Backbone as a printed PyTorch tensor [residue, N CA C, xyz], in Angstrom:
tensor([[[-119.4430,   53.2800,   -6.4550],
         [-118.0890,   53.4060,   -6.9610],
         [-117.9520,   52.6950,   -8.3050]],

        [[-118.5520,   51.5010,   -8.3750],
         [-118.4350,   50.7210,   -9.6000],
         [-119.1660,   51.4120,  -10.7540]],

        [[-120.3290,   51.9760,  -10.5010],
         [-121.0700,   52.6580,  -11.5620],
         [-120.3410,   53.9260,  -12.0160]],

        [[-119.6090,   54.5600,  -11.1220],
         [-118.8280,   55.7450,  -11.4980],
         [-117.7120,   55.3630,  -12.4690]],

        [[-117.0720,   54.2260,  -12.2310],
         [-116.0160,   53.7510,  -13.1400],
         [-116.5940,   53.4330,  -14.5160]],

        [[-117.7290,   52.7410,  -14.5280],
         [-118.3580,   52.3840,  -15.8000],
         [-118.7570,   53.6500,  -16.5560]],

        [[-119.3140,   54.6190,  -15.8500],
         [-119.7080,   55.8760,  -16.4750],
         [-118.4910,   56.6190,  -17.0260]],

        [[-117.4160,   56.6570,  -16.2570],
         [-116.1930,   57.3370,  -16.7040],
         [-115.5940,   56.6420,  -17.9230]],

        [[-115.5500,   55.3130,  -17.9060],
         [-115.0190,   54.5620,  -19.0540],
         [-115.8840,   54.7680,  -20.2900]],

        [[-117.1930,   54.7800,  -20.0950],
         [-118.0960,   54.9970,  -21.2270],
         [-117.9010,   56.3880,  -21.8200]],

        [[-117.7660,   57.3870,  -20.9670],
         [-117.5630,   58.7570,  -21.4430],
         [-116.2430,   58.8840,  -22.1990]],

        [[-115.1770,   58.2920,  -21.6740],
         [-113.8780,   58.3380,  -22.3510],
         [-113.9180,   57.6090,  -23.6890]],

        [[-114.6250,   56.4870,  -23.7370],
         [-114.7400,   55.7410,  -24.9910],
         [-115.4790,   56.5580,  -26.0390]],

        [[-116.5810,   57.1890,  -25.6480],
         [-117.3230,   58.0250,  -26.5920],
         [-116.4780,   59.1920,  -27.0920]],

        [[-115.7110,   59.8090,  -26.2010],
         [-114.8300,   60.9070,  -26.6170],
         [-113.7590,   60.4090,  -27.5790]],

        [[-113.1860,   59.2610,  -27.2710],
         [-112.1230,   58.7150,  -28.1190],
         [-112.6470,   58.3650,  -29.5040]],

        [[-113.8800,   57.8820,  -29.5800],
         [-114.4530,   57.5350,  -30.8770],
         [-114.9620,   58.7640,  -31.6220]],

        [[-115.4460,   59.7490,  -30.9090],
         [-116.0380,   60.9230,  -31.5420],
         [-115.0400,   61.9530,  -32.0160]],

        [[-113.9520,   62.1680,  -31.2920],
         [-112.9920,   63.2030,  -31.6600],
         [-112.2660,   62.9260,  -32.9680]],

        [[-111.7720,   61.7110,  -33.2320],
         [-111.1170,   61.4920,  -34.5240],
         [-112.0640,   61.6870,  -35.7080]],

        [[-113.3340,   61.3350,  -35.5430],
         [-114.2840,   61.5250,  -36.6370],
         [-114.4910,   63.0080,  -36.9070]],

        [[-114.5620,   63.8100,  -35.8600],
         [-114.7130,   65.2510,  -36.0410],
         [-113.4660,   65.8440,  -36.6810]],

        [[-112.2930,   65.3830,  -36.2790],
         [-111.0480,   65.8870,  -36.8580],
         [-110.9380,   65.5090,  -38.3250]],

        [[-111.3620,   64.3080,  -38.6730],
         [-111.3050,   63.8790,  -40.0720],
         [-112.2350,   64.7320,  -40.9170]],

        [[-113.3920,   65.0560,  -40.4170],
         [-114.3190,   65.8980,  -41.1520],
         [-113.8080,   67.3160,  -41.2970]],

        [[-113.0610,   67.8050,  -40.3160],
         [-112.5400,   69.1570,  -40.3720],
         [-111.4100,   69.2800,  -41.3730]],

        [[-110.6810,   68.1970,  -41.6590],
         [-109.5570,   68.2490,  -42.5760],
         [-109.9930,   68.3030,  -44.0340]],

        [[-111.1550,   67.7910,  -44.3450],
         [-111.5990,   67.7290,  -45.7260],
         [-112.0400,   69.1120,  -46.1870]],

        [[-111.5960,   69.5110,  -47.3450],
         [-111.9890,   70.7930,  -47.9030],
         [-113.2030,   70.5960,  -48.7990]],

        [[-114.0800,   71.5880,  -48.7840],
         [-115.2690,   71.5260,  -49.6200],
         [-115.0200,   72.1470,  -50.9900]],

        [[-113.7880,   72.5910,  -51.2270],
         [-113.4100,   73.2020,  -52.4920],
         [-112.2160,   72.4380,  -53.0390]],

        [[-112.2420,   72.1240,  -54.3350],
         [-111.0740,   71.4640,  -54.9140],
         [-110.4030,   72.4030,  -55.9040]],

        [[-109.0800,   72.3140,  -55.9400],
         [-108.2640,   73.1360,  -56.8190],
         [-107.4150,   72.2010,  -57.6550]],

        [[-107.3850,   72.4460,  -58.9620],
         [-106.5880,   71.5950,  -59.8360],
         [-105.8490,   72.4710,  -60.8430]],

        [[-104.5590,   72.3850,  -60.9040],
         [-103.6310,   71.5940,  -60.1070],
         [-103.3440,   72.2810,  -58.7740]],

        [[-102.8490,   71.5250,  -57.8230],
         [-102.5020,   72.0670,  -56.5110],
         [-101.2420,   72.9310,  -56.5750]],

        [[-100.3500,   72.6090,  -57.5120],
         [ -99.1200,   73.3900,  -57.7050],
         [ -99.1700,   74.0100,  -59.0970]],

        [[ -98.9820,   75.3230,  -59.1600],
         [ -99.1050,   76.0180,  -60.4400],
         [ -97.9550,   76.9990,  -60.6360]],

        [[ -97.6900,   77.2960,  -61.8910],
         [ -96.6810,   78.2840,  -62.2600],
         [ -97.3650,   79.6320,  -62.4660]],

        [[ -96.6320,   80.7360,  -62.3200],
         [ -97.2070,   82.0300,  -62.6840],
         [ -97.6310,   82.0070,  -64.1550]],

        [[ -98.8410,   82.4740,  -64.4300],
         [ -99.3680,   82.4850,  -65.7880],
         [-100.2070,   81.2680,  -66.1330]],

        [[-100.1860,   80.2390,  -65.3060],
         [-100.9750,   79.0360,  -65.5990],
         [-102.4020,   79.1910,  -65.0710]],

        [[-103.2890,   78.3350,  -65.5570],
         [-104.7050,   78.3950,  -65.1880],
         [-105.0280,   77.3290,  -64.1550]],

        [[-105.7620,   77.7320,  -63.1280],
         [-106.2040,   76.8330,  -62.0590],
         [-107.7180,   76.7080,  -62.1580]],

        [[-108.2290,   75.4900,  -62.0070],
         [-109.6700,   75.2560,  -61.9940],
         [-110.1220,   75.0480,  -60.5550]],

        [[-111.1260,   75.7980,  -60.1530],
         [-111.6910,   75.7200,  -58.8040],
         [-113.0920,   75.1420,  -58.9310]],

        [[-113.4150,   74.1380,  -58.1030],
         [-114.7630,   73.5600,  -58.1480],
         [-115.2530,   73.2580,  -56.7380]],

        [[-116.5690,   73.3180,  -56.5740],
         [-117.1750,   73.0440,  -55.2770],
         [-118.6190,   72.5990,  -55.4590]],

        [[-119.1180,   71.8730,  -54.4650],
         [-120.5280,   71.4820,  -54.4050],
         [-121.1580,   71.9710,  -53.1070]],

        [[-120.4210,   72.7870,  -52.3590],
         [-120.8690,   73.2180,  -51.0460],
         [-122.0630,   74.1750,  -51.1130]],

        [[-122.2920,   74.7990,  -52.2510],
         [-123.3770,   75.7780,  -52.3610],
         [-124.7560,   75.1400,  -52.4640]],

        [[-124.8030,   73.8440,  -52.7160],
         [-126.0830,   73.1490,  -52.7860],
         [-126.4950,   72.8470,  -54.2180]],

        [[-127.4920,   71.9570,  -54.3660],
         [-127.8900,   71.5120,  -55.7050],
         [-128.6030,   72.5820,  -56.5350]],

        [[-129.1570,   73.6060,  -55.8910],
         [-129.8940,   74.6350,  -56.6230],
         [-129.0430,   75.8530,  -56.9700]],

        [[-127.7960,   75.8720,  -56.5220],
         [-126.9320,   77.0300,  -56.7570],
         [-126.5220,   77.1090,  -58.2220]],

        [[-126.4980,   78.3340,  -58.7350],
         [-126.1000,   78.5400,  -60.1320],
         [-124.8230,   79.3610,  -60.2590]],

        [[-124.4110,   80.0000,  -59.1630],
         [-123.1800,   80.7790,  -59.2190],
         [-122.5830,   80.9380,  -57.8210]],

        [[-121.3200,   81.3010,  -57.8090],
         [-120.6160,   81.6520,  -56.5770],
         [-119.4650,   82.5620,  -56.9710]],

        [[-118.9770,   83.3000,  -56.0160],
         [-117.8430,   84.1920,  -56.2510],
         [-116.6510,   83.6830,  -55.4560]],

        [[-115.4970,   83.7930,  -56.0580],
         [-114.2760,   83.4030,  -55.3800],
         [-113.2590,   84.5170,  -55.4450]],

        [[-112.3830,   84.5350,  -54.4710],
         [-111.3110,   85.5220,  -54.4370],
         [-110.0090,   84.7990,  -54.1470]],

        [[-109.0180,   85.0180,  -55.0010],
         [-107.7120,   84.3890,  -54.8190],
         [-106.7740,   85.3780,  -54.1530]],

        [[-106.0940,   84.9220,  -53.1270],
         [-105.1370,   85.7550,  -52.4090],
         [-104.0070,   86.2020,  -53.3430]],

        [[-103.7100,   85.3840,  -54.3480],
         [-102.6530,   85.7250,  -55.3010],
         [-103.0660,   86.9010,  -56.1790]],

        [[-104.3280,   87.2510,  -56.1470],
         [-104.8100,   88.3870,  -56.9180],
         [-105.7640,   87.9550,  -57.9990]],

        [[-107.0060,   88.3220,  -57.8540],
         [-107.9670,   88.0190,  -58.8990],
         [-109.2530,   87.4320,  -58.3740]],

        [[-110.3250,   87.7180,  -59.1110],
         [-111.6410,   87.2070,  -58.7590],
         [-111.9500,   85.9910,  -59.6190]],

        [[-112.6950,   85.0520,  -59.0440],
         [-113.0700,   83.8270,  -59.7400],
         [-114.5890,   83.7580,  -59.7610]],

        [[-115.1630,   83.6380,  -60.9440],
         [-116.6080,   83.4580,  -61.0810],
         [-116.8770,   81.9840,  -61.3050]],

        [[-117.5840,   81.3730,  -60.3700],
         [-117.9270,   79.9580,  -60.4830],
         [-119.3470,   79.8410,  -61.0140]],

        [[-119.5140,   79.0600,  -62.0680],
         [-120.8280,   78.8300,  -62.6630],
         [-121.0990,   77.3370,  -62.7090]],

        [[-122.3060,   76.9800,  -63.1380],
         [-122.7170,   75.5760,  -63.1400],
         [-121.7550,   74.7090,  -63.9390]],

        [[-121.3910,   73.5860,  -63.3320],
         [-120.5190,   72.6230,  -63.9910],
         [-121.3290,   71.4870,  -64.5720]],

        [[-120.6910,   70.3490,  -64.7370],
         [-121.3620,   69.1930,  -65.3410],
         [-122.2870,   68.4810,  -64.3690]],

        [[-121.9160,   68.4310,  -63.0840],
         [-122.7200,   67.7100,  -62.1070],
         [-123.7710,   68.5980,  -61.4720]],

        [[-124.7660,   67.9850,  -60.8740],
         [-125.8160,   68.7170,  -60.1900],
         [-125.2420,   69.3880,  -58.9470]],

        [[-125.3700,   70.7000,  -58.8700],
         [-124.8760,   71.4300,  -57.7210],
         [-123.3930,   71.7460,  -57.7800]],

        [[-122.7190,   71.3210,  -58.8280],
         [-121.2870,   71.5910,  -58.9430],
         [-121.0790,   72.9500,  -59.6080]],

        [[-120.2450,   73.7650,  -58.9800],
         [-119.8860,   75.0600,  -59.5380],
         [-118.4000,   75.0400,  -59.8690]],

        [[-118.0510,   75.5640,  -61.0500],
         [-116.6730,   75.5040,  -61.5300],
         [-116.2660,   76.8670,  -62.0710]],

        [[-115.0150,   77.2320,  -61.8070],
         [-114.4720,   78.4730,  -62.3510],
         [-112.9770,   78.3520,  -62.5610]],

        [[-112.4540,   79.1620,  -63.4690],
         [-111.0220,   79.1630,  -63.7620],
         [-110.3840,   80.4470,  -63.2670]],

        [[-109.1230,   80.3390,  -62.9190],
         [-108.3620,   81.4640,  -62.4020],
         [-106.9640,   81.3950,  -62.9920]],

        [[-106.4800,   82.5030,  -63.5220],
         [-105.1210,   82.5540,  -64.0590],
         [-104.2050,   83.1630,  -63.0100]],

        [[-103.1760,   82.4190,  -62.6520],
         [-102.2070,   82.8990,  -61.6620],
         [-101.4500,   84.0680,  -62.2870]],

        [[-101.4030,   85.2130,  -61.6200],
         [-100.6980,   86.3580,  -62.1910],
         [ -99.2150,   86.0500,  -62.4320]],

        [[ -98.6740,   86.6320,  -63.4960],
         [ -97.2550,   86.4430,  -63.8160],
         [ -96.3640,   86.9770,  -62.7050]],

        [[ -96.8880,   87.9060,  -61.9180],
         [ -96.0930,   88.5230,  -60.8530],
         [ -96.1610,   87.7490,  -59.5380]],

        [[ -96.9210,   86.6640,  -59.4950],
         [ -97.0700,   85.8900,  -58.2510],
         [ -95.7340,   85.2670,  -57.8590]],

        [[ -95.3920,   85.4010,  -56.6010],
         [ -94.1520,   84.8280,  -56.0870],
         [ -94.4130,   83.4320,  -55.5440]],

        [[ -93.3430,   82.6600,  -55.3790],
         [ -93.4710,   81.3160,  -54.8210],
         [ -94.1240,   81.3850,  -53.4440]],

        [[ -95.0110,   80.4360,  -53.1660],
         [ -95.6500,   80.3860,  -51.8600],
         [ -97.0140,   79.7250,  -51.9310]],

        [[ -97.6610,   79.6430,  -50.7790],
         [ -98.9970,   79.0560,  -50.6680],
         [-100.0010,   80.1970,  -50.5730]],

        [[-101.0370,   80.1250,  -51.3980],
         [-102.0520,   81.1630,  -51.4590],
         [-103.4300,   80.5680,  -51.1820]],

        [[-104.3040,   81.3890,  -50.5930],
         [-105.6530,   80.9610,  -50.2280],
         [-106.6560,   81.4070,  -51.2840]],

        [[-107.6430,   80.5560,  -51.5270],
         [-108.7870,   80.9080,  -52.3650],
         [-110.0240,   80.8130,  -51.4800]],

        [[-110.8070,   81.8830,  -51.4420],
         [-112.0410,   81.9240,  -50.6640],
         [-113.2230,   81.9250,  -51.6240]],

        [[-114.1600,   81.0010,  -51.4160],
         [-115.3650,   80.9120,  -52.2470],
         [-116.5620,   81.2550,  -51.3740]],

        [[-117.4150,   82.1580,  -51.8820],
         [-118.6170,   82.5790,  -51.1540],
         [-119.8520,   82.2560,  -51.9840]],

        [[-120.7970,   81.5550,  -51.3360],
         [-122.0730,   81.2110,  -51.9660],
         [-123.1700,   82.0060,  -51.2730]],

        [[-124.1940,   82.4380,  -52.0240],
         [-125.3100,   83.1150,  -51.3710],
         [-126.0780,   82.1390,  -50.4880]],

        [[-126.6090,   82.4700,  -49.3770],
         [-126.5390,   83.7820,  -48.7590],
         [-125.2970,   83.9720,  -47.8820]],

        [[-124.8430,   82.9220,  -47.1420],
         [-123.7340,   83.1550,  -46.2150],
         [-122.6980,   82.0510,  -46.1690]],

        [[-122.6430,   81.1760,  -47.1180],
         [-121.6830,   80.0720,  -47.0850],
         [-120.3250,   80.5750,  -47.5600]],

        [[-119.2980,   80.2390,  -46.7840],
         [-117.9390,   80.6720,  -47.1280],
         [-116.9790,   79.5240,  -46.8450]],

        [[-116.2000,   79.1320,  -47.8490],
         [-115.2190,   78.0580,  -47.6860],
         [-113.8880,   78.5100,  -48.2780]],

        [[-112.8160,   77.8870,  -47.7850],
         [-111.4750,   78.2400,  -48.2470],
         [-110.6770,   77.0020,  -48.5990]],

        [[-109.7400,   77.1800,  -49.4920],
         [-108.7600,   76.1540,  -49.8240],
         [-107.4780,   76.8740,  -50.2100]],

        [[-106.4460,   76.1220,  -50.5070],
         [-105.1870,   76.7690,  -50.8670],
         [-104.5240,   76.0460,  -52.0320]],

        [[-103.5990,   76.7370,  -52.6640],
         [-102.7880,   76.1620,  -53.7320],
         [-101.3860,   76.7400,  -53.6060]],

        [[-100.4520,   76.1260,  -54.2810],
         [ -99.0590,   76.5450,  -54.1790],
         [ -98.5740,   77.0650,  -55.5250]],

        [[ -97.9050,   78.2040,  -55.4860],
         [ -97.2710,   78.7490,  -56.6820],
         [ -95.7920,   78.3990,  -56.6150]],

        [[ -95.2910,   77.8040,  -57.6900],
         [ -93.8670,   77.4580,  -57.7880],
         [ -93.3120,   78.1240,  -59.0360]],

        [[ -92.0310,   78.4680,  -58.9940],
         [ -91.4300,   79.1410,  -60.1410],
         [ -91.2440,   78.1750,  -61.2990]],

        [[ -91.2590,   78.7380,  -62.4830],
         [ -91.0690,   77.9240,  -63.6890],
         [ -89.6390,   77.4150,  -63.7510]],

        [[ -89.4540,   76.1910,  -64.2590],
         [ -88.0920,   75.7090,  -64.4560],
         [ -87.4010,   76.5480,  -65.5320]],

        [[ -86.1180,   76.7570,  -65.3690],
         [ -85.3680,   77.5540,  -66.3380],
         [ -84.2690,   76.7220,  -66.9640]],

        [[ -83.9760,   76.9940,  -68.2240],
         [ -82.8830,   76.3260,  -68.9090],
         [ -83.2770,   74.9540,  -69.4170]],

        [[ -82.3190,   74.3340,  -70.0660],
         [ -82.5470,   73.0140,  -70.6430],
         [ -82.2680,   71.9210,  -69.6230]],

        [[ -82.7190,   70.7420,  -69.9400],
         [ -82.4590,   69.5830,  -69.1040],
         [ -80.9860,   69.2330,  -69.2140]],

        [[ -80.3670,   68.9220,  -68.0850],
         [ -78.9610,   68.5400,  -68.1100],
         [ -78.8650,   67.0840,  -68.5120]],

        [[ -78.4110,   66.8610,  -69.7110],
         [ -78.2670,   65.4910,  -70.2050],
         [ -76.8000,   65.1220,  -70.2700]],

        [[ -76.5110,   64.0210,  -70.8880],
         [ -75.1150,   63.6200,  -71.0540],
         [ -74.7520,   62.5030,  -70.1190]],

        [[ -73.6780,   62.6920,  -69.4070],
         [ -73.1390,   61.6330,  -68.5670],
         [ -73.9190,   61.4490,  -67.2720]],

        [[ -74.7740,   62.3690,  -66.9320],
         [ -75.6160,   62.2100,  -65.7490],
         [ -74.8180,   62.0950,  -64.4770]],

        [[ -74.9310,   60.9460,  -63.7980],
         [ -74.2730,   60.7480,  -62.5140],
         [ -72.7660,   60.6640,  -62.6070]],

        [[ -72.2160,   60.4650,  -63.7910],
         [ -70.7650,   60.3580,  -63.9360],
         [ -70.0980,   61.7240,  -63.9540]],

        [[ -70.8940,   62.7770,  -64.0620],
         [ -70.3030,   64.1030,  -64.0920],
         [ -69.7070,   64.4270,  -62.7270]],

        [[ -68.5190,   64.9220,  -62.7080],
         [ -67.8760,   65.3070,  -61.4630],
         [ -67.1050,   64.1850,  -60.7970]],

        [[ -66.9990,   63.0210,  -61.4190],
         [ -66.2330,   61.9130,  -60.8510],
         [ -64.7610,   62.1830,  -61.1250]],

        [[ -63.9260,   62.0380,  -60.0910],
         [ -62.5020,   62.3000,  -60.2950],
         [ -61.7280,   61.0060,  -60.5330]],

        [[ -60.4510,   61.1360,  -60.8320],
         [ -59.6010,   59.9880,  -61.1620],
         [ -59.4510,   58.9980,  -60.0260]],

        [[ -59.4090,   59.4730,  -58.7890],
         [ -59.2640,   58.5740,  -57.6370],
         [ -60.4690,   57.6470,  -57.5330]],

        [[ -61.6490,   58.1720,  -57.7260],
         [ -62.8560,   57.3540,  -57.6560],
         [ -62.8730,   56.3040,  -58.7610]],

        [[ -62.4190,   56.6730,  -59.9340],
         [ -62.3670,   55.7110,  -61.0410],
         [ -61.3580,   54.6110,  -60.7390]],

        [[ -60.1900,   54.9820,  -60.1860],
         [ -59.1550,   53.9910,  -59.8680],
         [ -59.6410,   53.0180,  -58.8000]],

        [[ -60.2790,   53.5170,  -57.7540],
         [ -60.7770,   52.6520,  -56.6810],
         [ -61.8570,   51.7200,  -57.2220]],

        [[ -62.7550,   52.2260,  -58.0330],
         [ -63.7920,   51.3870,  -58.6220],
         [ -63.2120,   50.3090,  -59.5160]],

        [[ -62.2100,   50.6770,  -60.3030],
         [ -61.5580,   49.6920,  -61.1800],
         [ -60.8700,   48.6060,  -60.3740]],

        [[ -60.1980,   48.9820,  -59.2800],
         [ -59.5330,   47.9920,  -58.4210],
         [ -60.5500,   47.0380,  -57.7910]],

        [[ -61.6770,   47.5540,  -57.3760],
         [ -62.7050,   46.6940,  -56.7810],
         [ -63.2460,   45.6980,  -57.8050]],

        [[ -63.4770,   46.1580,  -59.0110],
         [ -63.9650,   45.2530,  -60.0600],
         [ -62.9170,   44.2050,  -60.4020]],

        [[ -61.6450,   44.6240,  -60.5220],
         [ -60.5680,   43.6760,  -60.8310],
         [ -60.4130,   42.6560,  -59.7110]],

        [[ -60.5300,   43.0970,  -58.4550],
         [ -60.4390,   42.1790,  -57.3170],
         [ -61.5610,   41.1600,  -57.3270]],

        [[ -62.7650,   41.5950,  -57.6490],
         [ -63.8940,   40.6680,  -57.7160],
         [ -63.6980,   39.6560,  -58.8360]],

        [[ -63.1880,   40.1060,  -59.9770],
         [ -62.9400,   39.1890,  -61.0960],
         [ -61.8530,   38.1830,  -60.7400]],

        [[ -60.7810,   38.6390,  -60.0790],
         [ -59.6960,   37.7320,  -59.6810],
         [ -60.1940,   36.7220,  -58.6550]],

        [[ -61.0100,   37.1640,  -57.7080],
         [ -61.5640,   36.2510,  -56.7120],
         [ -62.4520,   35.2010,  -57.3490]],

        [[ -63.2620,   35.5970,  -58.3210],
         [ -64.1120,   34.6440,  -59.0320],
         [ -63.2970,   33.6340,  -59.8120]],

        [[ -62.2250,   34.1010,  -60.4820],
         [ -61.3670,   33.1900,  -61.2520],
         [ -60.6600,   32.2070,  -60.3280]],

        [[ -60.1900,   32.6750,  -59.1820],
         [ -59.5060,   31.8080,  -58.2210],
         [ -60.4560,   30.7430,  -57.6750]],

        [[ -61.6880,   31.1290,  -57.3840],
         [ -62.6770,   30.1660,  -56.8860],
         [ -62.9830,   29.1130,  -57.9440]],

        [[ -63.1370,   29.5170,  -59.1800],
         [ -63.4040,   28.5640,  -60.2670],
         [ -62.2250,   27.6080,  -60.4530]],

        [[ -61.0080,   28.1210,  -60.3250],
         [ -59.8150,   27.2800,  -60.4990],
         [ -59.7300,   26.2450,  -59.3850]],

        [[ -60.0070,   26.6530,  -58.1570],
         [ -59.9550,   25.7100,  -57.0310],
         [ -61.0100,   24.6220,  -57.1910]],

        [[ -62.1920,   24.9890,  -57.6450],
         [ -63.2460,   23.9930,  -57.8380],
         [ -62.8580,   22.9850,  -58.9220]],

        [[ -62.2160,   23.4760,  -59.9680],
         [ -61.8380,   22.5940,  -61.0640],
         [ -60.7790,   21.5910,  -60.5980]],

        [[ -59.7820,   22.0660,  -59.8200],
         [ -58.7310,   21.1610,  -59.3460],
         [ -59.2460,   20.2080,  -58.2800]],

        [[ -60.2490,   20.6230,  -57.5260],
         [ -60.7870,   19.7590,  -56.4800],
         [ -61.7700,   18.7430,  -57.0550]],

        [[ -62.1450,   18.9050,  -58.3040],
         [ -63.0560,   17.9580,  -58.9400],
         [ -64.5150,   18.3200,  -58.7510]],

        [[ -64.7910,   19.5120,  -58.3100],
         [ -66.1780,   19.9450,  -58.1340],
         [ -66.6440,   20.5560,  -59.4440]],

        [[ -67.6810,   20.0030,  -59.9920],
         [ -68.2170,   20.5310,  -61.2490],
         [ -69.0920,   21.7340,  -60.9380]],

        [[ -68.9530,   22.7390,  -61.7370],
         [ -69.7710,   23.9180,  -61.4950],
         [ -70.9410,   23.9880,  -62.4210]]])
């Protein structure tokens, strides 16, 4: 009975230690995309080292539309390619699939966001939209604080407490 408990505890401990490590490895992508958020018409750089140190090329396909040719980058085994997000791409998350010879296939994603429109709203900033009631209440609070401070200073002076 005692050896069964030890065996069960050992098995649970190994599972508890092994599963988070496997999950952490599964979360990491072997392909990097820069920038992660792009506007329609902007250029995205895709890079990977998953093809190995002897690889000289890889092909990529963007769900947003378009093929990506990855060629040798600066590092050993690094393949890099550029992709222009189509002007017609709508907001959303899109997948990029990279295939290396003979059978390696990895995926990553990027987000397309719409371009900002119009000028920056400058001027009064947070004061815009403040009504007269809010100004009156704020003024009363400031006046009350000033009167309270003056009254406290006056009492200290008459009581002989130096400030």
